TORKOL-4160 file (C-alpha; in steps of 0.2 Angstrom, whole numbers, padded with zeros to 4 digits, m for minus):
347
<pt num="1" X="m0404" Y="0126" Z="0333"/>
<pt num="2" X="m0400" Y="0135" Z="0349"/>
<pt num="3" X="m0389" Y="0151" Z="0351"/>
<pt num="4" X="m0373" Y="0141" Z="0355"/>
<pt num="5" X="m0375" Y="0130" Z="0341"/>
<pt num="6" X="m0377" Y="0144" Z="0329"/>
<pt num="7" X="m0361" Y="0152" Z="0335"/>
<pt num="8" X="m0351" Y="0136" Z="0334"/>
<pt num="9" X="m0357" Y="0134" Z="0316"/>
<pt num="10" X="m0350" Y="0150" Z="0310"/>
<pt num="11" X="m0334" Y="0141" Z="0306"/>
<pt num="12" X="m0323" Y="0156" Z="0312"/>
<pt num="13" X="m0305" Y="0153" Z="0317"/>
<pt num="14" X="m0303" Y="0170" Z="0323"/>
<pt num="15" X="m0304" Y="0178" Z="0340"/>
<pt num="16" X="m0322" Y="0181" Z="0337"/>
<pt num="17" X="m0327" Y="0163" Z="0335"/>
<pt num="18" X="m0318" Y="0158" Z="0352"/>
<pt num="19" X="m0326" Y="0172" Z="0361"/>
<pt num="20" X="m0343" Y="0167" Z="0355"/>
<pt num="21" X="m0340" Y="0149" Z="0359"/>
<pt num="22" X="m0333" Y="0151" Z="0377"/>
<pt num="23" X="m0340" Y="0168" Z="0383"/>
<pt num="24" X="m0356" Y="0174" Z="0375"/>
<pt num="25" X="m0367" Y="0160" Z="0381"/>
<pt num="26" X="m0363" Y="0167" Z="0398"/>
<pt num="27" X="m0368" Y="0184" Z="0392"/>
<pt num="28" X="m0385" Y="0177" Z="0386"/>
<pt num="29" X="m0388" Y="0168" Z="0403"/>
<pt num="30" X="m0403" Y="0173" Z="0413"/>
<pt num="31" X="m0393" Y="0176" Z="0429"/>
<pt num="32" X="m0387" Y="0194" Z="0430"/>
<pt num="33" X="m0372" Y="0188" Z="0440"/>
<pt num="34" X="m0366" Y="0177" Z="0427"/>
<pt num="35" X="m0368" Y="0190" Z="0414"/>
<pt num="36" X="m0357" Y="0202" Z="0425"/>
<pt num="37" X="m0344" Y="0189" Z="0426"/>
<pt num="38" X="m0344" Y="0186" Z="0407"/>
<pt num="39" X="m0343" Y="0205" Z="0404"/>
<pt num="40" X="m0328" Y="0206" Z="0416"/>
<pt num="41" X="m0319" Y="0192" Z="0407"/>
<pt num="42" X="m0322" Y="0200" Z="0390"/>
<pt num="43" X="m0317" Y="0217" Z="0394"/>
<pt num="44" X="m0301" Y="0211" Z="0403"/>
<pt num="45" X="m0295" Y="0201" Z="0389"/>
<pt num="46" X="m0300" Y="0212" Z="0374"/>
<pt num="47" X="m0305" Y="0229" Z="0381"/>
<pt num="48" X="m0317" Y="0239" Z="0371"/>
<pt num="49" X="m0313" Y="0230" Z="0355"/>
<pt num="50" X="m0325" Y="0217" Z="0360"/>
<pt num="51" X="m0339" Y="0228" Z="0354"/>
<pt num="52" X="m0332" Y="0229" Z="0337"/>
<pt num="53" X="m0330" Y="0210" Z="0337"/>
<pt num="54" X="m0348" Y="0208" Z="0342"/>
<pt num="55" X="m0354" Y="0220" Z="0328"/>
<pt num="56" X="m0345" Y="0209" Z="0315"/>
<pt num="57" X="m0357" Y="0195" Z="0320"/>
<pt num="58" X="m0372" Y="0206" Z="0316"/>
<pt num="59" X="m0367" Y="0205" Z="0298"/>
<pt num="60" X="m0373" Y="0187" Z="0298"/>
<pt num="61" X="m0391" Y="0187" Z="0296"/>
<pt num="62" X="m0394" Y="0171" Z="0307"/>
<pt num="63" X="m0384" Y="0179" Z="0321"/>
<pt num="64" X="m0390" Y="0197" Z="0321"/>
<pt num="65" X="m0403" Y="0195" Z="0335"/>
<pt num="66" X="m0391" Y="0185" Z="0346"/>
<pt num="67" X="m0377" Y="0197" Z="0343"/>
<pt num="68" X="m0388" Y="0212" Z="0346"/>
<pt num="69" X="m0394" Y="0205" Z="0363"/>
<pt num="70" X="m0376" Y="0201" Z="0368"/>
<pt num="71" X="m0371" Y="0219" Z="0364"/>
<pt num="72" X="m0385" Y="0227" Z="0374"/>
<pt num="73" X="m0380" Y="0216" Z="0389"/>
<pt num="74" X="m0362" Y="0219" Z="0387"/>
<pt num="75" X="m0365" Y="0238" Z="0386"/>
<pt num="76" X="m0377" Y="0238" Z="0401"/>
<pt num="77" X="m0365" Y="0229" Z="0413"/>
<pt num="78" X="m0350" Y="0239" Z="0407"/>
<pt num="79" X="m0358" Y="0256" Z="0407"/>
<pt num="80" X="m0352" Y="0258" Z="0389"/>
<pt num="81" X="m0363" Y="0269" Z="0378"/>
<pt num="82" X="m0366" Y="0261" Z="0361"/>
<pt num="83" X="m0363" Y="0272" Z="0346"/>
<pt num="84" X="m0370" Y="0270" Z="0329"/>
<pt num="85" X="m0352" Y="0272" Z="0322"/>
<pt num="86" X="m0341" Y="0257" Z="0326"/>
<pt num="87" X="m0324" Y="0259" Z="0334"/>
<pt num="88" X="m0311" Y="0257" Z="0320"/>
<pt num="89" X="m0297" Y="0245" Z="0325"/>
<pt num="90" X="m0285" Y="0232" Z="0317"/>
<pt num="91" X="m0284" Y="0214" Z="0323"/>
<pt num="92" X="m0270" Y="0203" Z="0319"/>
<pt num="93" X="m0269" Y="0184" Z="0321"/>
<pt num="94" X="m0251" Y="0178" Z="0324"/>
<pt num="95" X="m0254" Y="0161" Z="0332"/>
<pt num="96" X="m0254" Y="0149" Z="0317"/>
<pt num="97" X="m0257" Y="0157" Z="0300"/>
<pt num="98" X="m0256" Y="0176" Z="0300"/>
<pt num="99" X="m0272" Y="0185" Z="0296"/>
<pt num="100" X="m0276" Y="0203" Z="0296"/>
<pt num="101" X="m0293" Y="0211" Z="0300"/>
<pt num="102" X="m0297" Y="0229" Z="0298"/>
<pt num="103" X="m0313" Y="0234" Z="0307"/>
<pt num="104" X="m0326" Y="0221" Z="0304"/>
<pt num="105" X="m0317" Y="0214" Z="0288"/>
<pt num="106" X="m0304" Y="0200" Z="0286"/>
<pt num="107" X="m0292" Y="0206" Z="0272"/>
<pt num="108" X="m0288" Y="0193" Z="0259"/>
<pt num="109" X="m0274" Y="0192" Z="0246"/>
<pt num="110" X="m0288" Y="0195" Z="0234"/>
<pt num="111" X="m0292" Y="0212" Z="0242"/>
<pt num="112" X="m0274" Y="0216" Z="0242"/>
<pt num="113" X="m0272" Y="0212" Z="0223"/>
<pt num="114" X="m0288" Y="0222" Z="0219"/>
<pt num="115" X="m0282" Y="0238" Z="0228"/>
<pt num="116" X="m0263" Y="0237" Z="0228"/>
<pt num="117" X="m0254" Y="0248" Z="0217"/>
<pt num="118" X="m0237" Y="0247" Z="0225"/>
<pt num="119" X="m0231" Y="0230" Z="0218"/>
<pt num="120" X="m0227" Y="0225" Z="0235"/>
<pt num="121" X="m0231" Y="0206" Z="0240"/>
<pt num="122" X="m0245" Y="0203" Z="0253"/>
<pt num="123" X="m0234" Y="0191" Z="0263"/>
<pt num="124" X="m0221" Y="0205" Z="0265"/>
<pt num="125" X="m0235" Y="0217" Z="0271"/>
<pt num="126" X="m0240" Y="0204" Z="0284"/>
<pt num="127" X="m0222" Y="0201" Z="0289"/>
<pt num="128" X="m0219" Y="0220" Z="0292"/>
<pt num="129" X="m0236" Y="0222" Z="0301"/>
<pt num="130" X="m0232" Y="0206" Z="0312"/>
<pt num="131" X="m0215" Y="0211" Z="0316"/>
<pt num="132" X="m0220" Y="0229" Z="0321"/>
<pt num="133" X="m0234" Y="0221" Z="0332"/>
<pt num="134" X="m0221" Y="0210" Z="0340"/>
<pt num="135" X="m0210" Y="0226" Z="0344"/>
<pt num="136" X="m0224" Y="0235" Z="0351"/>
<pt num="137" X="m0221" Y="0253" Z="0356"/>
<pt num="138" X="m0202" Y="0251" Z="0353"/>
<pt num="139" X="m0206" Y="0250" Z="0334"/>
<pt num="140" X="m0192" Y="0247" Z="0321"/>
<pt num="141" X="m0181" Y="0257" Z="0310"/>
<pt num="142" X="m0180" Y="0255" Z="0291"/>
<pt num="143" X="m0164" Y="0245" Z="0292"/>
<pt num="144" X="m0171" Y="0233" Z="0305"/>
<pt num="145" X="m0186" Y="0230" Z="0295"/>
<pt num="146" X="m0176" Y="0227" Z="0279"/>
<pt num="147" X="m0165" Y="0215" Z="0289"/>
<pt num="148" X="m0179" Y="0205" Z="0297"/>
<pt num="149" X="m0192" Y="0205" Z="0283"/>
<pt num="150" X="m0180" Y="0204" Z="0268"/>
<pt num="151" X="m0165" Y="0197" Z="0276"/>
<pt num="152" X="m0155" Y="0213" Z="0271"/>
<pt num="153" X="m0158" Y="0209" Z="0252"/>
<pt num="154" X="m0169" Y="0224" Z="0248"/>
<pt num="155" X="m0168" Y="0243" Z="0246"/>
<pt num="156" X="m0176" Y="0256" Z="0256"/>
<pt num="157" X="m0189" Y="0260" Z="0243"/>
<pt num="158" X="m0195" Y="0242" Z="0243"/>
<pt num="159" X="m0200" Y="0245" Z="0262"/>
<pt num="160" X="m0207" Y="0262" Z="0257"/>
<pt num="161" X="m0218" Y="0254" Z="0243"/>
<pt num="162" X="m0224" Y="0241" Z="0256"/>
<pt num="163" X="m0229" Y="0253" Z="0269"/>
<pt num="164" X="m0238" Y="0264" Z="0256"/>
<pt num="165" X="m0247" Y="0249" Z="0250"/>
<pt num="166" X="m0252" Y="0244" Z="0268"/>
<pt num="167" X="m0258" Y="0262" Z="0271"/>
<pt num="168" X="m0268" Y="0262" Z="0255"/>
<pt num="169" X="m0278" Y="0246" Z="0259"/>
<pt num="170" X="m0281" Y="0252" Z="0277"/>
<pt num="171" X="m0287" Y="0268" Z="0270"/>
<pt num="172" X="m0299" Y="0259" Z="0258"/>
<pt num="173" X="m0307" Y="0248" Z="0272"/>
<pt num="174" X="m0307" Y="0262" Z="0285"/>
<pt num="175" X="m0303" Y="0280" Z="0283"/>
<pt num="176" X="m0288" Y="0292" Z="0281"/>
<pt num="177" X="m0287" Y="0297" Z="0299"/>
<pt num="178" X="m0286" Y="0279" Z="0305"/>
<pt num="179" X="m0273" Y="0274" Z="0292"/>
<pt num="180" X="m0262" Y="0288" Z="0298"/>
<pt num="181" X="m0265" Y="0284" Z="0317"/>
<pt num="182" X="m0262" Y="0265" Z="0316"/>
<pt num="183" X="m0245" Y="0266" Z="0309"/>
<pt num="184" X="m0234" Y="0281" Z="0313"/>
<pt num="185" X="m0216" Y="0286" Z="0309"/>
<pt num="186" X="m0208" Y="0294" Z="0324"/>
<pt num="187" X="m0189" Y="0297" Z="0328"/>
<pt num="188" X="m0184" Y="0287" Z="0313"/>
<pt num="189" X="m0195" Y="0272" Z="0319"/>
<pt num="190" X="m0210" Y="0264" Z="0312"/>
<pt num="191" X="m0223" Y="0260" Z="0326"/>
<pt num="192" X="m0239" Y="0250" Z="0325"/>
<pt num="193" X="m0250" Y="0259" Z="0338"/>
<pt num="194" X="m0255" Y="0247" Z="0351"/>
<pt num="195" X="m0271" Y="0257" Z="0355"/>
<pt num="196" X="m0277" Y="0254" Z="0338"/>
<pt num="197" X="m0271" Y="0237" Z="0334"/>
<pt num="198" X="m0274" Y="0221" Z="0345"/>
<pt num="199" X="m0267" Y="0203" Z="0341"/>
<pt num="200" X="m0273" Y="0186" Z="0347"/>
<pt num="201" X="m0256" Y="0185" Z="0356"/>
<pt num="202" X="m0261" Y="0200" Z="0366"/>
<pt num="203" X="m0278" Y="0192" Z="0371"/>
<pt num="204" X="m0269" Y="0175" Z="0374"/>
<pt num="205" X="m0257" Y="0183" Z="0387"/>
<pt num="206" X="m0271" Y="0194" Z="0395"/>
<pt num="207" X="m0282" Y="0178" Z="0396"/>
<pt num="208" X="m0268" Y="0168" Z="0404"/>
<pt num="209" X="m0265" Y="0182" Z="0417"/>
<pt num="210" X="m0284" Y="0183" Z="0421"/>
<pt num="211" X="m0284" Y="0164" Z="0423"/>
<pt num="212" X="m0270" Y="0164" Z="0435"/>
<pt num="213" X="m0278" Y="0179" Z="0445"/>
<pt num="214" X="m0294" Y="0169" Z="0446"/>
<pt num="215" X="m0285" Y="0153" Z="0452"/>
<pt num="216" X="m0275" Y="0163" Z="0465"/>
<pt num="217" X="m0292" Y="0170" Z="0471"/>
<pt num="218" X="m0299" Y="0153" Z="0473"/>
<pt num="219" X="m0311" Y="0155" Z="0458"/>
<pt num="220" X="m0307" Y="0138" Z="0450"/>
<pt num="221" X="m0321" Y="0137" Z="0437"/>
<pt num="222" X="m0318" Y="0155" Z="0431"/>
<pt num="223" X="m0299" Y="0150" Z="0429"/>
<pt num="224" X="m0304" Y="0135" Z="0420"/>
<pt num="225" X="m0315" Y="0144" Z="0407"/>
<pt num="226" X="m0301" Y="0157" Z="0405"/>
<pt num="227" X="m0287" Y="0143" Z="0402"/>
<pt num="228" X="m0299" Y="0135" Z="0390"/>
<pt num="229" X="m0301" Y="0151" Z="0380"/>
<pt num="230" X="m0283" Y="0154" Z="0379"/>
<pt num="231" X="m0280" Y="0137" Z="0372"/>
<pt num="232" X="m0293" Y="0140" Z="0359"/>
<pt num="233" X="m0284" Y="0155" Z="0354"/>
<pt num="234" X="m0268" Y="0145" Z="0351"/>
<pt num="235" X="m0271" Y="0140" Z="0333"/>
<pt num="236" X="m0253" Y="0136" Z="0330"/>
<pt num="237" X="m0235" Y="0141" Z="0332"/>
<pt num="238" X="m0232" Y="0160" Z="0333"/>
<pt num="239" X="m0229" Y="0168" Z="0316"/>
<pt num="240" X="m0226" Y="0151" Z="0308"/>
<pt num="241" X="m0233" Y="0156" Z="0291"/>
<pt num="242" X="m0220" Y="0170" Z="0289"/>
<pt num="243" X="m0201" Y="0169" Z="0285"/>
<pt num="244" X="m0197" Y="0179" Z="0301"/>
<pt num="245" X="m0183" Y="0171" Z="0311"/>
<pt num="246" X="m0173" Y="0180" Z="0324"/>
<pt num="247" X="m0166" Y="0174" Z="0341"/>
<pt num="248" X="m0179" Y="0186" Z="0350"/>
<pt num="249" X="m0194" Y="0179" Z="0340"/>
<pt num="250" X="m0188" Y="0161" Z="0342"/>
<pt num="251" X="m0187" Y="0163" Z="0360"/>
<pt num="252" X="m0204" Y="0172" Z="0362"/>
<pt num="253" X="m0211" Y="0158" Z="0351"/>
<pt num="254" X="m0205" Y="0145" Z="0363"/>
<pt num="255" X="m0211" Y="0155" Z="0378"/>
<pt num="256" X="m0229" Y="0156" Z="0370"/>
<pt num="257" X="m0228" Y="0137" Z="0367"/>
<pt num="258" X="m0224" Y="0133" Z="0385"/>
<pt num="259" X="m0237" Y="0145" Z="0391"/>
<pt num="260" X="m0250" Y="0135" Z="0380"/>
<pt num="261" X="m0244" Y="0119" Z="0387"/>
<pt num="262" X="m0245" Y="0126" Z="0405"/>
<pt num="263" X="m0263" Y="0131" Z="0402"/>
<pt num="264" X="m0267" Y="0114" Z="0395"/>
<pt num="265" X="m0259" Y="0105" Z="0410"/>
<pt num="266" X="m0270" Y="0116" Z="0422"/>
<pt num="267" X="m0285" Y="0110" Z="0414"/>
<pt num="268" X="m0280" Y="0092" Z="0413"/>
<pt num="269" X="m0276" Y="0092" Z="0432"/>
<pt num="270" X="m0294" Y="0099" Z="0435"/>
<pt num="271" X="m0302" Y="0085" Z="0425"/>
<pt num="272" X="m0290" Y="0072" Z="0432"/>
<pt num="273" X="m0296" Y="0076" Z="0449"/>
<pt num="274" X="m0314" Y="0073" Z="0444"/>
<pt num="275" X="m0310" Y="0057" Z="0435"/>
<pt num="276" X="m0315" Y="0064" Z="0418"/>
<pt num="277" X="m0302" Y="0055" Z="0409"/>
<pt num="278" X="m0309" Y="0056" Z="0391"/>
<pt num="279" X="m0307" Y="0075" Z="0393"/>
<pt num="280" X="m0289" Y="0073" Z="0399"/>
<pt num="281" X="m0285" Y="0063" Z="0384"/>
<pt num="282" X="m0292" Y="0076" Z="0372"/>
<pt num="283" X="m0282" Y="0090" Z="0380"/>
<pt num="284" X="m0266" Y="0080" Z="0381"/>
<pt num="285" X="m0267" Y="0075" Z="0363"/>
<pt num="286" X="m0270" Y="0093" Z="0358"/>
<pt num="287" X="m0254" Y="0098" Z="0367"/>
<pt num="288" X="m0244" Y="0084" Z="0361"/>
<pt num="289" X="m0247" Y="0089" Z="0343"/>
<pt num="290" X="m0237" Y="0105" Z="0346"/>
<pt num="291" X="m0224" Y="0097" Z="0359"/>
<pt num="292" X="m0224" Y="0078" Z="0356"/>
<pt num="293" X="m0211" Y="0074" Z="0369"/>
<pt num="294" X="m0218" Y="0084" Z="0383"/>
<pt num="295" X="m0215" Y="0072" Z="0398"/>
<pt num="296" X="m0229" Y="0079" Z="0409"/>
<pt num="297" X="m0243" Y="0078" Z="0396"/>
<pt num="298" X="m0237" Y="0061" Z="0390"/>
<pt num="299" X="m0238" Y="0054" Z="0408"/>
<pt num="300" X="m0255" Y="0062" Z="0410"/>
<pt num="301" X="m0261" Y="0054" Z="0394"/>
<pt num="302" X="m0254" Y="0037" Z="0400"/>
<pt num="303" X="m0262" Y="0038" Z="0417"/>
<pt num="304" X="m0279" Y="0042" Z="0408"/>
<pt num="305" X="m0277" Y="0027" Z="0397"/>
<pt num="306" X="m0273" Y="0016" Z="0412"/>
<pt num="307" X="m0288" Y="0023" Z="0421"/>
<pt num="308" X="m0299" Y="0018" Z="0407"/>
<pt num="309" X="m0291" Y="0001" Z="0404"/>
<pt num="310" X="m0285" Y="0006" Z="0387"/>
<pt num="311" X="m0269" Y="m0005" Z="0387"/>
<pt num="312" X="m0266" Y="m0005" Z="0368"/>
<pt num="313" X="m0266" Y="0014" Z="0368"/>
<pt num="314" X="m0253" Y="0014" Z="0382"/>
<pt num="315" X="m0241" Y="0004" Z="0372"/>
<pt num="316" X="m0244" Y="0014" Z="0356"/>
<pt num="317" X="m0241" Y="0031" Z="0366"/>
<pt num="318" X="m0225" Y="0024" Z="0374"/>
<pt num="319" X="m0218" Y="0017" Z="0358"/>
<pt num="320" X="m0221" Y="0033" Z="0349"/>
<pt num="321" X="m0213" Y="0043" Z="0363"/>
<pt num="322" X="m0197" Y="0032" Z="0362"/>
<pt num="323" X="m0197" Y="0033" Z="0343"/>
<pt num="324" X="m0197" Y="0052" Z="0344"/>
<pt num="325" X="m0183" Y="0052" Z="0356"/>
<pt num="326" X="m0174" Y="0038" Z="0345"/>
<pt num="327" X="m0172" Y="0029" Z="0362"/>
<pt num="328" X="m0161" Y="0042" Z="0369"/>
<pt num="329" X="m0170" Y="0042" Z="0385"/>
<pt num="330" X="m0162" Y="0050" Z="0401"/>
<pt num="331" X="m0162" Y="0040" Z="0417"/>
<pt num="332" X="m0174" Y="0051" Z="0426"/>
<pt num="333" X="m0186" Y="0052" Z="0411"/>
<pt num="334" X="m0204" Y="0053" Z="0419"/>
<pt num="335" X="m0212" Y="0043" Z="0405"/>
<pt num="336" X="m0200" Y="0029" Z="0406"/>
<pt num="337" X="m0202" Y="0028" Z="0425"/>
<pt num="338" X="m0221" Y="0028" Z="0424"/>
<pt num="339" X="m0220" Y="0014" Z="0411"/>
<pt num="340" X="m0209" Y="0004" Z="0422"/>
<pt num="341" X="m0220" Y="0006" Z="0437"/>
<pt num="342" X="m0236" Y="0002" Z="0427"/>
<pt num="343" X="m0227" Y="m0014" Z="0420"/>
<pt num="344" X="m0222" Y="m0019" Z="0438"/>
<pt num="345" X="m0240" Y="m0020" Z="0443"/>
<pt num="346" X="m0242" Y="m0036" Z="0431"/>
<pt num="347" X="m0251" Y="m0027" Z="0417"/>
């Protein structure tokens, strides 16, 4: 089993797994120029937190050697001095099911039940942390949190117990100093300190910006890698596993989805120009799972099927599209227009 296969078989759905799959093989490349490019991408998207993410892999005995080598190369090219004590930080997965990591450890509901003494629910803790992550440095007042997380149906002491429980579990898996720094209360607002907490949404947005920059600079292959990494980070709808529904969050949720679709389309266009239609089909189907009536992706999918002579799949895809729209198709619908042109060729 080679290094890449070992990484992929970790089964991780967190940021670590995606980084290892897409970036670390470049760090382990024999060409130093490739190693430097990988270092730039990793530090641009994750900052120094990537060192902690790598250290997490060293806890797996079968990955210790590879992770150690990658750490050394990352440190060498970045000028970062490795220290025995790992940097403490908190990582939050918000795309899809919400998960919380403290340092090297994913925090489970079992951990919460074992160490919680506040009688607060784990989902409410995740909801408070996720909403504060969304708010960034603006933070939120007690009343705002009660309104958003409990829909206004809770007392202030309920929030106080939830915050106390959160600090307790952070303290247990980290230390007192970090527990006080990561969540502060200033000017009557709770603030989740961005310098100590990173989310997959942060990395997703950074990676998209990096990809666009590389594309602007003419580095098409680097942009493609970054777009692919961003799409791997998108595990599902933003905060979909929590009961958090506000106009602002709903709007941001749509924005992230559209950005994800855009990143997929940029990859599809790349592979389409190179007639790699099976790859186009894979990417289109991935996007249509989240946005099943996206016209651009549907047209790309139909074109790919046509290029491969897959007539049955063309009719199935078109019928499914029409069924989803309940035949309420606009006159300028791109999918309908494409199908008309395709049929006119005598197919």
